[in-house]
DRENBADO-893996 format. One record per atom (N, C-alpha, C, CB): residue in three letters; y, x, z. Coordinates in steps of 0.2 Angstrom, whole numbers, plus 5000, padded with zeros to 4 digits. Glycine has a CB too. Layout:
alaYXZ ...
end
This chain:
met493155934722 met492755884718 met492155924715 met493255864712 thr491655884716 thr490955914714 thr490855914707 thr490355874717 thr490455954704 thr490355964697 thr490055894694 thr489756014696 lys489655854698 lys489455794695 lys490055744694 lys488955764700 lys490455744699 lys491055704698 lys491555724693 lys491455704705 arg491555794692 arg491955814686 arg491655794679 arg492055894686 ile491055794679 ile490755774672 ile490855704671 ile489955794672 cys490755664676 cys490855594676 cys491555574674 cys490755554682 thr492055614676 thr492755604675 thr492855614667 thr493255644679 val492655674665 val492755694658 val492455634653 val492355754657 ile491855614655 ile491455564651 ile491855494651 ile490755544654 ile492155474657 ile492555414657 ile493155424653 ile492755404664 val493555484653 val494155494649 val493955484642 val494455564651 leu493455524640 leu493255514633 leu493055444630 leu492555564631 val492755404634 val492655334633 val493255304632 val492155304638 ile493755314636 ile494355274636 ile494755294629 ile494855294642 val494755364628 val495055384622 val494755354616 val495055464621 cys494155354615 cys493755324609 cys493855254609 cys493055334610 thr493955214614 thr494055144614 thr494755134611 thr493955114621 val495255164614 val495955164611 val495955174604 val496355204615 cys495655234601 cys495655254594 cys495355194590 cys495255314593 val494755174592 val494455124588 val494855054588 val493755104591 gly495155034593 gly495554974593 gly496154984589 gly495754954600 gly496455044589 gly497055054585 gly496855054578 gly497355124587 phe496255084576 phe496055084569 phe495955014566 phe495355114568 phe495654964570 phe495654894568 phe496254864567 phe495154864572 val496754874572 val497354844571 val497754874565 val497854864578 trp497654934564 trp498054974558 trp497754944552 trp497855044559 lys497054934552 lys496754904546 lys496954834544 lys495954914546 lys496954794549 lys497154724548 lys497854704547 lys496954684555 thr498254744549 thr498954734548 thr499154764541 thr499454764553 gly498654794537 gly498854814531 gly499254874530 gly499154764527 lys499354914536 lys499754974536 lys499455044535 lys500154974542 gly498755034533 gly498455094532 gly498055104525 gly497955104537 gly497555144525 gly497155154519 gly496955094515 gly496655204520 ser496855034519 ser496554974515 ser497054944510 ser496454924520 lys497654974510 lys498154954505 lys497854964498 lys498754984506 ser497555024497 ser497255034490 ser496754994488 ser497055114490 ser496354954492 ser495854914490 ser496154844489 ser495354914496 gln496754824491 gln497054764489 gln497154754482 gln497654744494 lys497054704479 lys497154694471 lys497654644470 lys496454674468 val498054664465 val498654624462 val498554604455 val499354664463 tyr498654544454 tyr498554524447 tyr499154544442 tyr498554444447 val498954574436 val499454594432 val499354564425 val499454674431 gln499854564421 gln499754534414 gln500054584409 gln500154464414 lys499854574403 lys500054624398 lys500754604396 lys499654624392 val501254654395 val501954644393 val501954604386 val502254704392 ser501554624382 ser501554584375 ser501454514376 ser501054614370 ser501054494380 ser500954414381 ser501454384385 ser500254404385 leu501954424388 leu502454394392 leu503154404388 leu502554424399 asn503154434382 asn503754454379 asn504054394375 asn503554504373 thr504654374377 thr504954314375 thr505254324368 thr505454284380 ala505254384366 ala505554394359 ala505054394353 ala505854464359 ser504454374355 ser503954364350 ser504054304345 ser503254354353 asp504054324338 asp504254274333 asp503754204334 asp504154304327 phe503154214336 phe502654164336 phe502654124343 phe501954184334 lys503054144348 lys503054104354 lys503554054353 lys503254154360 leu503253994352 leu503753934351 leu503853894357 leu503353884346 ser504453884358 ser504653844364 ser504653764362 ser505353854367 asn504753724367 asn504753654365 asn505353634361 asn504753614371 arg505753674359 arg506353664354 arg506253704348 arg506953684358 ser505653734347 ser505553774341 ser504953754337 ser505453844343 phe505053754330 phe504553724326 phe504553774320 phe504753654323 leu503953784317 leu503853824311 leu503953784305 leu503053844311 gly504253814300 gly504453784294 gly504353824288 gly505153764294 val504453794282 val504353834275 val504853804270 val503653834273 val505153854266 val505653834261 val505253814255 val506053894259 glu505353744253 glu504953724247 glu505453684242 glu504453674249 ala505153664236 ala505653634232 ala505753564234 ala505253634225 gln506353544232 gln506553474234 gln506053424231 gln507253454231 glu506053364234 glu505653304233 glu505753284225 glu505753244237 ser505253274222 ser505253244215 ser504953174215 ser504853294210 val505253134211 val504953064211 val504753054203 val505453014213 asp504153024202 asp503953014196 asp504152944194 asp503153014195 val504452944188 val504752874185 val504252844180 val505452884181 lys503952794182 lys503452754178 lys503752704174 lys502852734182 tyr503452684168 tyr503652624164 tyr503052574163 tyr503952644158 asp503252514162 asp502752464161 asp502452474154 asp503052394161 ser501852504153 ser501552514147 ser501352454143 ser500852554148 ser501452394146 ser501352334142 ser501952314138 ser501152274147 lys502452344139 lys503152334136 lys503252394131 lys503652324141 thr503752374127 thr503952424122 thr504652454124 thr504052394115 val504652524125 val505252554127 val505752554121 val505152624129 ala506352524122 ala506852524117 ala507252584117 ala507352464118 glu507552614123 glu507952664123 glu507852704129 glu508652644121 ile507852774129 ile507952814135 ile508652834136 ile507452874134 leu508952824141 leu509652824142 leu509852894145 leu509852774147 val509352934147 val509553004150 val509153054147 val509353004158 lys509353114148 lys509053174146 lys508953224151 lys509453204140 asn508553274150 asn508453334155 asn509053364157 asn507953384152 gly509153374164 gly509653404167 gly510253354169 gly509953454162 asp510153294167 asp510653244169 asp510653224176 asp510653174165 ser511253224180 ser511253204187 ser511353124187 ser511853234190 val510953094191 val510953024192 val510953004199 val510252984189 lys511252944200 lys511252914207 lys510752854208 lys512052884208 lys510552844214 lys510152784215 lys510352724212 lys509952784223 gly509952694208 gly510152624204 gly510452634197 gly510752594208 asp510552694195 asp510752704188 asp510152694183 asp510952784187 lys510352664177 lys509852644172 lys509552704169 lys510152594167 leu508952714168 leu508552764165 leu508352754158 leu508052794169 leu508052694157 leu507852664151 leu507852594150 leu507152694149 thr507852564144 thr507752494143 thr507152474139 thr508452474139 tyr506952414140 tyr506352394136 tyr506652354130 tyr505952344141 asp506252334125 asp506352294119 asp506452224121 asp505852314114 val506952194122 val507052124125 val506852074119 val507852114126 glu506952094113 glu506652044108 glu505952034108 glu506952074101 ala505552094109 ala504852084110 ala504652044116 ala504552154110 ile505052054121 ile504952014127 ile505051944126 ile505352034133 asn505551924122 asn505751854121 asn505251824116 asn506451854117 leu504951864112 leu504451844107 leu503851824111 leu504251894102 gln503651864116 gln503051854120 gln503151794125 gln502951914125 leu503851784127 leu503951724131 leu503951654127 leu504751734133 glu504151654121 glu504051604116 glu503351584115 glu504451614110 gln502951634114 gln502251624112 gln501851594119 gln501851694110 ala502051614124 ala501751594131 ala501951514132 ala502051634137 lys502651504130 lys502851434131 lys502451384126 lys503551424130 leu502351404120 leu502051374115 leu501351354117 leu502051404108 glu501051414120 glu500351404122 glu500251354128 glu500051474124 val500751344132 val500751294137 val500851224134 val501351314142 glu501251224129 glu501351154126 glu500751134123 glu501951164121 arg500351184119 arg499751164116 arg499251134121 arg499451224112 leu499151174126 leu498651154131 leu498851084134 leu498651204137 gln499451074135 gln499651004138 gln499450954133 gln500451004140 asn499650964127 asn499450914122 asn498750904121 asn499750934115 glu498350954122 glu497550954122 glu497350904128 glu497251014122 ile497650914133 ile497450884139 ile497550804138 ile497850904146 ala498150794135 ala498350724134 ala497850684129 ala499050714132 ser497750724124 ser497250704119 ser496550684122 ser497150744113 asn496350734126 asn495650724129 asn495650664134 asn495450784133 lys496250654138 lys496250594142 lys496250534138 lys496950594146 ser496550524132 ser496550474128 ser495850454125 ser496950474122 gln495450514124 gln494750504121 gln494350474127 gln494450564118 ile494450504133 ile494050484139 ile494150404140 ile494250524145 ala494750384139 ala494850314141 ala494450264135 ala495650294140 glu494550294129 glu494150254124 glu493450254125 glu494350284117 leu493150314127 leu492450314128 leu492150274134 leu492250384129 glu492650264139 glu492450224145 glu492350154143 glu493050234150 lys492850134138 lys492750064136 lys492150044132 lys493450044131 glu491950094127 glu491450084123 glu490750084127 glu491350134117 lys490750124132 lys490150134136 lys489950074140 lys490350194142 lys490450024141 lys490349964145 lys489949914140 lys490949934147 asn490049924134 asn489649874129 asn489049904126 asn490149854124 ala488849964128 ala488250004125 ala487649994129 ala488450074124 asp487050004126 asp486449994130 asp486350054134 asp485849984125 gln485750054137 gln485650114142 gln485650174139 gln485050094146 asp485250184133 asp485250254130 asp485850274128 asp484650244124 ala486250234125 ala486950244122 ala487450264128 ala487250194118 ala487350234133 ala487750244139 ala487750324142 ala487650204145 val487150344141 val486950414143 val487350464139 val486250434143 ser487450454132 ser487750494128 ser488550484129 ser487650474120 tyr488750424130 tyr489450424132 tyr489650464138 tyr489650344133 thr489250454143 thr489350494149 thr489350564148 thr488750474155 thr488950594144 thr488950664142 thr489650684139 thr488350684138 gln489850644134 gln490450664131 gln491050664136 gln490650614125 ile491050614140 ile491650604145 ile491650664150 ile491550544149 leu491050684152 leu491050744157 leu491250814153 leu490350754159 ser491150814147 ser491350874143 ser492050874142 ser490950874136 leu492350824141 leu493150814140 leu493450834147 leu493350754137 gln493150804152 gln493450814159 gln493450894160 gln493150774164 ser492950924159 ser492850994160 ser493351034156 ser492151024158 asp493451014150 asp493951054145 asp494651044148 asp493951024138 asn494850984151 asn495450974154 asn495551014160 asn495550904156 ala495051024164 ala495051064170 ala495251134169 ala494451064175 lys494851164163 lys495051234161 lys495751244158 lys494451254156 asn495951194154 asn496651194152 asn497151194157 asn496751134147 glu497051154162 glu497551154168 glu497551224171 glu497351094173 tyr496951254172 tyr496951324175 tyr497351374170 tyr496251344176 asp497251364164 asp497651414159 asp498351404159 asp497351404152 ile498551334160 ile499251324160 ile499551354167 ile499351244161 lys499251354172 lys499551384178 lys499551464177 lys499051374184 ala499051494174 ala499151564173 ala499651584168 ala498451594170 lys499751544163 lys500351554158 lys501051544161 lys500251504152 asn501051494166 asn501751484169 asn501851554173 asn501651424174 val501351584176 val501551644180 val501751694175 val500851664184 glu501451704170 glu501651754164 glu502351734162 glu501151754159 ile502551674161 ile503151654159 ile503751674164 ile503251584157 lys503551664170 lys504051684175 lys504151764175 lys503851664182 lys503651804174 lys503751874174 lys504151894168 lys503051904174 leu503951864162 leu504351884156 leu505051864156 leu504051844150 glu505251804160 glu505951784161 glu506251834165 glu505951714164 ala505951864170 ala506251914175 ala506351974171 ala505751924181 ser505851994166 ser505952054162 ser506552054158 ser505252064158 thr506651994155 thr507251984151 thr507951994154 thr507251914147 lys507851974161 lys508451984165 lys508552064167 lys508451944171 asn507952094169 asn507952164171 asn507552204166 asn507652164178 ala507852214160 ala507452244155 ala507652324155 ala507652214148 tyr507552354161 tyr507752424162 tyr507452454168 tyr508552434162 val507352514168 val507152554174 val507652594177 val506552594172 thr507752584184 thr508252624187 thr508052684192 thr508652574192 ala508452724194 ala508352784198 ala508252764205 ala508852834197 ser507752784208 ser507552764215 ser507952814220 ser506852764217 ile508152874218 ile508452924222 ile509052954218 ile507952974225 asp509452994222 asp509953034219 asp509653094217 asp510553054223 gly509753124211 gly509453184209 gly509653204202 gly508753184210 thr509153254199 thr509253284193 thr508653264188 thr509353354193 val508753234182 val508253214178 val507853274175 val508453164172 lys507153274175 lys506753324172 lys506153294169 lys506553374178 asn505853334164 asn505253324161 asn505253254157 asn504653324165 val505853234154 val505853174150 val505453174144 val506553154148 lys505053124143 lys504553124137 lys504853064132 lys503853094139 thr504753084126 thr504953034120 thr504452984120 thr505153074114 val504652924116 val504152874115 val503552894111 val504452814112 asp503652944106 asp503152964103 asp502653014107 asp503353004097 lys502953054111 lys502553094116 lys502153054121 lys503053144120 leu502452994123 leu502052954127 leu501452924124 leu502552894130 gln501552904117 gln500952874114 gln500452934113 gln501252854107 gln500652994112 gln500153044111 gln499753064117 gln500553114108 asp500153074123 asp499853094129 asp499553034133 asp500353124133 gly499752974132 gly499552924136 gly499852924143 gly498752924137 gly499652884148 gly499952884154 gly500552844155 gly500052954157 asp500852834161 asp501452794162 asp501952824165 asp501252734166 ile501952894166 ile502552934168 ile502952954163 ile502252994173 ile503552934163 ile504052954157 ile504553004159 ile504352894155 met504653014165 met505153074167 met505053084175 met505853054165 gln505453134177 gln505453144185 gln506153154187 gln505053204186 ile506253134193 ile506953144196 ile506853194202 ile507353084198 thr507153244202 thr507153294208 thr507853284212 thr507053364206 glu507753284219 glu508353274223 glu508853334222 glu508153274230 glu509453324223 glu509953374223 glu509853434227 glu510653344225 gly509953494224 gly509853554228 gly509253584225 gly509853544235 asp509153644226 asp508553684223 asp507953674228 asp508753754222 tyr508153684235 tyr507653684240 tyr507753634246 tyr507653754243 arg507253634250 arg507253594256 arg506853634261 arg507153524256 ile506853624267 ile506453654272 ile505953604275 ile506853694277 lys505353614275 lys504853564278 lys504653594284 lys504253554273 gly504653554290 gly504453574296 gly503853534298 gly505053574301 arg503553564303 arg502953524306 arg503053514313 arg502253554304 phe502953454316 phe502953444323 phe502353404326 phe503553404325 asn502253414332 asn501653384335 asn501753324339 asn501253434340 glu501353284340 glu501453214343 glu501653234351 glu500853174343 gln501553294353 gln501653304360 gln502353334361 gln501153354363 asn502753354355 asn503353384355 asn503853344350 asn503353454354 ser503753284350 ser504053244345 ser504753214347 ser503653184342 lys504853214354 lys505453184356 lys506153204353 lys505453194364 asp506153274351 asp506753294349 asp506853294341 asp506853374350 ile506353264338 ile506353264330 ile506553194328 ile505653274327 met507153184326 met507453124323 met507953134318 met507853084329 gln507953094313 gln508453094307 gln509153104310 gln508353034303 gly509453154307 gly510153164308 gly510253214314 gly510553104310 ala509753244317 ala509853294322 ala510053354319 ala509153304326 ser510453394322 ser510653464320 ser510153514322 ser511353474323 val510053564318 val509553614319 val509853684317 val508953604315 ile509553734320 ile509653804318 ile509053834315 ile509953844324 val509153854309 val508553884305 val508653964306 val508553864297 lys508053994308 lys508054064309 lys507554104305 lys507854084317 ser507754154302 ser507354194298 ser506854234302 ser507754244293 arg506254244299 arg505754284303 arg505754354300 arg505054254302 leu506154364295 leu506254434292 leu506754474295 leu506354424285 asp507354444297 asp507954474300 asp508254424305 asp508454504295 asp508854444307 asp509254404312 asp509654344308 asp509654444316 ser509554334302 ser509954284298 ser509754214301 ser509754284291 thr510354164301 thr510254104304 thr510654054299 thr510454094311 trp510453994299 trp510753944295 trp510853874299 trp510353924288 lys511353844299 lys511453774302 lys511153724297 lys512153764303 gly510853674300 gly510653614295 gly510553554299 gly509953644293 glu510253504295 glu510153434298 glu509553404296 glu510753394296 ile509153374300 ile508553334298 ile508753274294 ile508153314305 thr508553274288 thr508653224283 thr508153164283 thr508753254276 ser507553184285 ser507053134285 ser506453154289 ser506753114278 val506053104292 val505453114296 val504953074293 val505653094303 asp504353114291 asp503753074289 asp503253064294 asp503453124283 thr503153004296 thr502752984302 thr501952974300 thr502952924305 ser501852994293 ser501152994291 ser500753064294 ser501052984283 pro500253054297 pro499853114300 pro499753164294 pro499253094303 gln499853234295 gln499753284290 gln499053304291 gln500253344291 lys498753324285 lys498053344285 lys498053424288 lys497753334279 asn497653434292 asn497553504295 asn496953544291 asn497353504302 ser497153604289 ser496653644286 ser496253684291 ser496953694280 gly495753714289 gly495353754294 gly495753804297 gly494753784291 asp496253834294 asp496653894297 asp497353874299 asp496653954292 asp497453804299 asp498053784301 asp498353804308 asp498053704301 ile498853834308 ile499153864314 ile499353814319 ile499753914313 tyr499353744317 tyr499553694321 tyr498953664325 tyr499953644318 ser498353674322 ser497753644325 ser497553684331 ser497253634320 phe497153654335 phe496953684341 phe496253714341 phe496853624347 gly495953714334 gly495353754333 gly494753714335 gly495353814337 ser494753644336 ser494253604338 ser494053554333 ser494353574345 ser493453544332 ser493253494327 ser493153424330 ser492553514324 asp493253424336 asp493253354339 asp493953314338 asp493053364347 glu493853264335 glu494553224333 glu494853204340 glu494353164329 met494553184345 met494853164351 met495153224355 met494353134355 ser494953284353 ser495253344357 ser495853374353 ser494753394358 gln495953344347 gln496453374342 gln497153334343 gln496253374335 ser497653354341 ser498353324341 ser498553314334 ser498853364346 ser498853254332 ser499153244326 ser499753284324 ser499253164325 asn499853304318 asn500453334316 asn500853294311 asn500353404313 tyr501453304311 tyr501853264306 tyr502453314303 tyr502253204310 ala502753284298 ala503153324294 ala503953304295 ala503053334286 phe504353344295 phe505053324294 phe505453374289 phe505453324301 tyr506053354287 tyr506353394281 tyr507053404283 tyr506353354275 val507253474282 val507953494284 val508353514278 val507853554289 lys508953494278 lys509453514273 lys509953564276 lys509753454269 pro509853634274 pro510353684277 pro511053674274 pro510053754276 glu511553694277 glu512153694275 glu512253744269 glu512753714280 ser511853794269 ser511853844263 ser511153874262 ser512353904265 phe510953884256 phe510353914255 phe510353994253 phe509953884249 asp510954024254 asp511054094253 asp510554134257 asp511754114254 gly510154174254 gly509754214258 gly509054184259 gly509954234264 leu508954124257 leu508254094257 leu507854094251 leu508354024260 met507254104251 met506854104245 met506254054246 met506454174245 leu506054034240 leu505553984239 leu504954004243 leu505453954232 gly504653974247 gly504053994251 gly504154034257 gly503654034246 gln504754044259 gln504954084264 gln504754044271 gln505654114264 his504454074276 his504354044282 his504854064287 his503654074285 val505054004291 val505654014295 val505453974302 val506253984292 leu505953984307 leu505853954313 leu506453904313 leu505954004319 ile506253844316 ile506753784316 ile506853774323 ile506553724312 glu507453774326 glu507653754333 glu508153694333 glu507853814337 ile508053654337 ile508553594338 ile509153624341 ile508253544343 asp509753614338 asp510353644340 asp510653604346 asp510853634334 asn510553634352 asn510853614358 asn511453654360 asn510353614364 gly511753684356 gly512353734357 gly512153794360 gly512753694362 gln511553814359 gln511253884361 gln511653944357 gln510553894361 asp511654004361 asp511954054358 asp511454084353 asp512154114363 thr511654084346 thr511254114341 thr511454184339 thr511354074335 ser511954214343 ser512154284342 ser511654334344 ser512854294344 ile511254314349 ile510754364352 ile510154364347 ile510554334359 asn510054434345 asn509454444341 asn508954474346 asn509654494335 lys508454434347 lys507854464352 lys507354504348 lys507554404355 thr507454564349 thr506954614346 thr506654654352 thr507154654340 gly506154694351 gly505854734356 gly505554694362 gly506454774359 ile505754714368 ile505454674374 ile505954634377 ile505054724378 trp505754574378 trp506254524383 trp505754494388 trp506554474378 leu505954494394 leu505554464399 leu506054414403 leu505354524404 tyr505654364406 tyr506054324411 tyr506254364416 tyr505554264413 ser506954344419 ser507254384424 ser506854384430 ser507954354425 asp506454334431 asp506054324437 asp505654394439 asp505554264437 phe505454424433 phe505054484434 phe505354544436 phe504654494427 ile506054544436 ile506454604438 ile506654604445 ile507054604433 cys506554654448 cys506754664455 cys507354714456 cys506154694460 lys507654714461 lys508254764462 lys508154814468 lys508854714464 asp508254874466 asp508254924471 asp508954964471 asp507654984470 gly509354934476 gly510054964475 gly510354944469 gly510055044476 lys510554984465 lys510854974458 lys510354974453 lys511455014457 lys509754994455 lys509255004449 lys508854944449 lys508855064451 asn508554934443 asn508154874442 asn507454904441 asn508354834435 tyr506954864443 tyr506254894442 tyr505754834442 tyr506054934448 val505154844440 val504654794439 val504054824443 val504454774432 trp503554784445 trp502954804448 trp502454814442 trp502654754453 ala502254874441 ala501854894435 ala501254934437 ala502254934430 lys500754934432 lys500154964433 lys500255034430 lys499554934429 asp500055084435 asp500155154432 asp499455184429 asp500255204438 lys499455244427 lys498955264423 lys498255274427 lys499055334420 asp498355264433 asp497755274438 asp497455204440 asp497855314444 gly497855144437 gly497655074439 gly497955054445 gly496955074439 lys498455094448 lys498755074454 lys499455044453 lys498855134459 ile499655004457 ile500354974457 ile500855024459 ile500354904461 glu501455024454 glu501955064456 glu502655034454 glu501955134451 lys503155054457 lys503855034455 lys504055064449 lys504355054461 arg504155024443 arg504355054437 arg505055034435 arg503855034431 tyr505455084436 tyr506155074434 tyr506355064427 tyr506655134437 val506755014426 val506854994419 val507554984418 val506454924417 glu507754994411 glu508454984409 glu508554914406 glu508755034404 ile509054874409 ile509154804406 ile509754804401 ile509354764412 gly509554764396 gly510054764390 gly510454694390 gly509754774384 gln510354654385 gln510654594384 gln510354544388 gln510654564377 lys510654484390 lys510354434394 lys510554364390 lys510754434401 asp510054324390 asp510054254388 asp510054204394 asp509454234383 glu510654184395 glu510754144401 glu510454074400 glu511554134403 asp510454054394 asp510153984393 asp509453984394 asp510353964386 asn509054044391 asn508354044391 asn508054074398 asn508054084385 gly508554114401 gly508354144408 gly507954214407 gly507954104411 asp508054244401 asp507654304400 asp508154364398 asp507154304394 cys507954424398 cys508354484397 cys507954534393 cys508654514404 glu508354584390 glu508054634386 glu507954694390 glu508654654381 ile507354724389 ile507154784392 ile507254844387 ile506354784395 lys507754884389 lys507954934384 lys507454994384 lys508654954385 ser507255004391 ser506755064392 ser506455054398 ser507155134392 gly505855094399 gly505455094405 gly504755054404 gly505855064410 leu504755014399 leu504154974398 leu503954974390 leu504154904400 glu503254974389 glu502954964382 glu502654904382 glu502555024381 lys502554874376 lys502154814375 lys501454814378 lys502154794368 gly501154874378 gly500454884380 gly500454894388 gly500154934377 asp500954894391 asp500954904399 asp500754834402 asp501654924401 tyr500554844408 tyr500454784412 tyr500854774418 tyr499654784415 ile501154714420 ile501554704426 ile501354644430 ile502354694423 ala501554644436 ala501454594441 ala502054554442 ala501154624447 tyr501954484443 tyr502454444446 tyr502654464453 tyr502354364445 pro503354474454 pro503554494461 pro503254454467 pro504254504461 asp503054484472 asp502854454478 asp503054504484 asp502054434478 lys503254474490 lys503354514495 lys502854554498 lys503654474501 ser502254534497 ser501654574499 ser501454634495 ser501054524500 ile501754634489 ile501554694484 ile501854754487 ile501754674477 glu501454804487 glu501654874489 glu501354924484 glu501454894496 glu501754984483 glu501455034479 glu500755064481 glu501955094479 gly500355074477 gly499655104479 gly499155054478 gly499755134485 met499354984478 met498854934478 met498454934471 met499154864479 thr497854904470 thr497454914464 thr497654854460 thr496754904466 ala497854864453 ala497954814448 ala497354784445 ala498454844443 thr497354724444 thr496754694441 thr497054634436 thr496354664446 thr496654624431 thr496754574426 thr496354514427 thr496754594419 asn495854514432 asn495454464434 asn495754424440 asn494754484435 glu495954364439 glu496254324444 glu495754314450 glu496454254442 ala495054314449 ala494554294454 ala494554354459 ala493954284451 asp494754414457 asp494754474461 asp495354484465 asp494654534457 val495854444464 val496554454467 val496454444475 val497054414464 ser496754494479 ser496754484486 ser497454474488 ser496454544489 val497954494483 val498654484485 val498854434479 val499154544484 pro498854364481 pro498954314476 pro499654314473 pro498854244478 pro499654314466 pro500354314463 pro500654244463 pro500254334455 asn501254244463 asn501654174463 asn501654144456 asn502354174466 asp501554084455 asp501654054449 asp502354064446 asp501453974449 leu502354074440 leu503054074437 leu503354014437 leu503054104430 asp503954004440 asp504353944441 asp504853944435 asp504653934448 thr504753894430 thr505253894425 thr505853864426 thr504953854419 asn505953834432 asn506553814434 asn506953864439 asn506453754438 asp506653924440 asp507053974444 asp507454014439 asp506554014447 asn508154004440 asn508554044436 asn508854104438 asn509153994434 ser508454134443 ser508754204446 ser508754254440 ser508254224451 asp509254294440 asp509254344435 asp509054414438 asp509954344432 ala509154464433 ala508954534435 ala509354564440 ala508954574429 asp509954534442 asp510354564447 asp510254544454 asp511054554446 thr509754504455 thr509554474461 thr508854504463 thr509454404461 glu508754514470 glu508154544472 glu507554504470 glu508154544480 gly507054534467 gly506454494465 gly505954484471 gly506154534459 gly505554434470 gly504954424475 gly505254394481 gly504654494477 asp505654344481 asp505854314487 asp505454254489 asp506654294486 glu504954244485 glu504554184486 glu504054184492 glu504154164480 asp503854134495 asp503354134500 asp502754154498 asp503254064503 ile502354194503 ile501754224501 ile501254174501 ile501554284506 ala500754174496 ala500254124496 ala499654154499 ala500054104489 phe499254114503 phe498654134507 phe498054104505 phe498754134514 asp497454134506 asp496854104503 asp496554054509 asp496354154501 gly496854044514 gly496553994519 gly496254034525 gly496053954516 ser496054094525 ser495754124531 ser495954204531 ser495054114531 asp495854234536 asp495954304536 asp495254344536 asp496354324543 glu495254404536 glu494654444536 glu494154424541 glu494854514536 gly494454414547 gly493954394552 gly493754324553 gly494354414559 gly493954284548 gly493754214547 gly494154164551 gly493054214550 met494754194554 met495154144558 met495554104553 met495554184563 ala495554034554 ala495953994550 ala496654004550 ala495753914551 ile496953994544 ile497754004544 ile498053934541 ile497954064539 asp498453914545 asp498753844544 asp499353854538 asp499053814550 glu499153844532 glu499653854527 glu500253804527 glu499253844520 asp500153744529 asp500653694530 asp501153724535 asp500453624532 met500953744540 met501353774546 met501753834543 met500953794552 leu501453884539 leu501753934537 leu502253924532 leu501253984533 ala502153864528 ala502653844523 ala503353824526 ala502453794519 ser503353804532 ser503953784536 ser504253834540 ser503753714540 met503953894540 met504153944545 met504653994541 met503553984548 thr505054034545 thr505454084542 thr505054144542 thr506154094546 asp505354194538 asp504954264538 asp504854294544 asp505354314533 glu505354284549 glu505354314556 glu504754284560 glu505954314559 glu504754214559 glu504254174562 glu503554194560 glu504354104562 ile503454204553 ile502854224550 ile502654284553 ile502854224542 glu503054334553 glu502954404556 glu502654394563 glu503554454555 glu503054364567 glu502854354574 glu502154314574 glu503354314578 tyr502054274570 tyr501454234570 tyr500854284569 tyr501354174565 phe500954324564 phe500354374562 phe500254424567 phe500454404555 asn500854444570 asn500854494575 asn500454474581 asn501554524578 lys500554404583 lys500154374588 lys499454364586 lys500554304590 leu499354344580 leu498654334578 leu498254394577 leu498654294571 tyr498554444575 tyr498154504574 tyr498254564579 tyr498254534567 gly498854574581 gly499054624585 gly498954614592 gly499754644584 glu499254554595 glu499254544602 glu498554524605 glu499654494604 glu498154484601 glu497454474603 glu497054534603 glu497154414598 glu497054574598 glu496654634598 glu496854684604 glu496654664591 asn497554684605 asn497754724610 asn497554704617 asn498554734610 ala497554634617 ala497254604623 ala496554624624 ala497354534624 glu496154624619 glu495454634619 glu495354714621 glu495054624612 asn495754754618 asn495754824619 asn495954834627 asn496254864615 ala496454794629 ala496654804636 ala496154784641 ala497354764637 asp495754734639 asp495254704643 asp494654764643 asp494954644640 gly494554794637 gly494054844637 gly494254904641 gly493954864630 glu494954924641 glu495154974645 glu495054964652 glu495854994643 asn495254904654 asn495254884661 asn494454884663 asn495454814662 ala494054864659 ala493354864661 ala493054934661 ala492854834655 asp493354984657 asp493155054657 asp493455084664 asp493355094651 ala494055064665 ala494355094672 ala493955064678 ala495055074672 ala493755004677 ala493354974683 ala492655014684 ala493154904682 asp492355034678 asp491755074678 asp491855144681 asp491455074671 ala492455164679 ala492655234681 ala492655234689 ala493255264678 asp493055184691 asp493155174699 asp492455174702 asp493555114700 ala492055134699 ala491355124702 ala490955194702 ala490955074698 ala491055224696 ala490755294696 ala490955344701 ala490855324689 phe491655344702 phe491955384708 phe491655364714 phe492655384707 ala491655294715 ala491455274722 ala490755294723 ala491455194722 glu490355304718 glu489655324719 glu489655394721 glu489255314713 
end
C-alpha cells in the first residue's frame, strides 16, 4: 500500500469515528440520558403553602367563628299608655309568651269612653247640620236673588263641616278599635326564652325617656357566631351538627347550628372573608350562623375558633407541624421520600419519616426530613435527581401533574404513576400526538420515543456511515 493510500485510509477512518461520535452525542442528548438533565426544570412549591395542618387553611367544610354573648332582645312599651305593674325583676328566667308588664286598664277604658263620646258628639253635629241645610233650602226658594246667594254660602259651609266630621268619626273609630284591643291585651309578653336584665322602674323611665323598659338575654352565657360565604352555603342549615375546634390547642366541642341569618353581613376593610376588591360585582356576600355547643367549658368570650360540619370525621387527630397530601409521597423499598429542592437548587430524593395518617382527608404527618421552608415537587415519572428546581411555571421543562383531589393513594404506594404531560413538540420541532400518547401504555410510549428519536437518527447516522464508506471505496479506487 502506497503512502498516499495509507493517508487516505487514516482520514476516512477518522471521519467515520467522528460521525459516529457526533451522532451518538445527539442521541444521548435527546433521550435525556446525559448532561442535559441538569438543564431540565421541575416546578416546586413551598412546603408551608402545601401544609394541610395550617389553622387558616379552610376546607369547604370549615368556617371561622368567634365566641360572643347570647342574643339580647329589647323589650319596648307603648309610651302612650300608663304602665300599671312590672311583673319581673332582674335575673328572672322567662319563657316565650310570659307576661312582663301590664298597662293601666282603667286609664285605657277612660280613653275609650272619651273616644266614643266624641264620635257621638260628631254624629249629633252632623244630624243638626243636615236639619239646618234642609231649612235653608226651603227659605232659599222664596228669597230674592241677593238673599239666595247668602243662603247658598251657609249651606256650603254646613256641608263642609259635615264632611270634616265624617272624617273625624272614621279616625276615632280606628282609635276605638285599638283601645278595645288594648283592654283585652293590656300586657307585654316575652318574645324569646331567656333571662331578664336591665329592668327600669316607671320613675326611671320618666327620668331617662325612651321606650325600652328591660332586656331579655337568651339562656346560656355564650353562643358562637360563624360566617359563611354564598359559595359554600350548601352545608349550613339549622339543626346541622358541627365540631368546634380551638385555635389555641387540640380542644374540640360538639354543637348544633341553632339559627341562620340570611341578611348579608357588612365587610370591613380588613375582613378576612372579603376578597380584597372594591368592585361589588367581584365580591361575594357573607352571612352569619349561630352555634350552641354542648358545653362551654374552656371557651372564653371573644375566642376565635374553627367550625366544621360534623360528617363523622375523626377528631382525635391533632394536626400540628407538617402534614402533606399522600400524593406527594413516593416509595423506595420500605423508605418514603419526596422530590425536594437541595441547597444547590437541584432536585433530590429527600427521605422522610411518616407519622399519623388522616384517611378521610387523604393527608399524612411528616415527622422528619422536611421543614416548612423547603420546596418540593409533585411526583412525575420524568423527574430525576439533578434536574433544576424552579418556582416559575413558565420555565418548567418537566411539567408537573395537577394535584388530583380525588386520588386517594397513600404514602405506602409508589408516587408518580401519572401519565407524563408534554408541551406538544420535541426539541427538534417534531409534532407529538398527545391524544395518541394518552391511550398508550408505558412500554408503547417508550417504543414510540425510541422510534422517534433513536431509530431515525440511527438511520441518519447509518446513511452517513454508508455515504462515508462509499466515499472511502471511491478514494481507494482512485
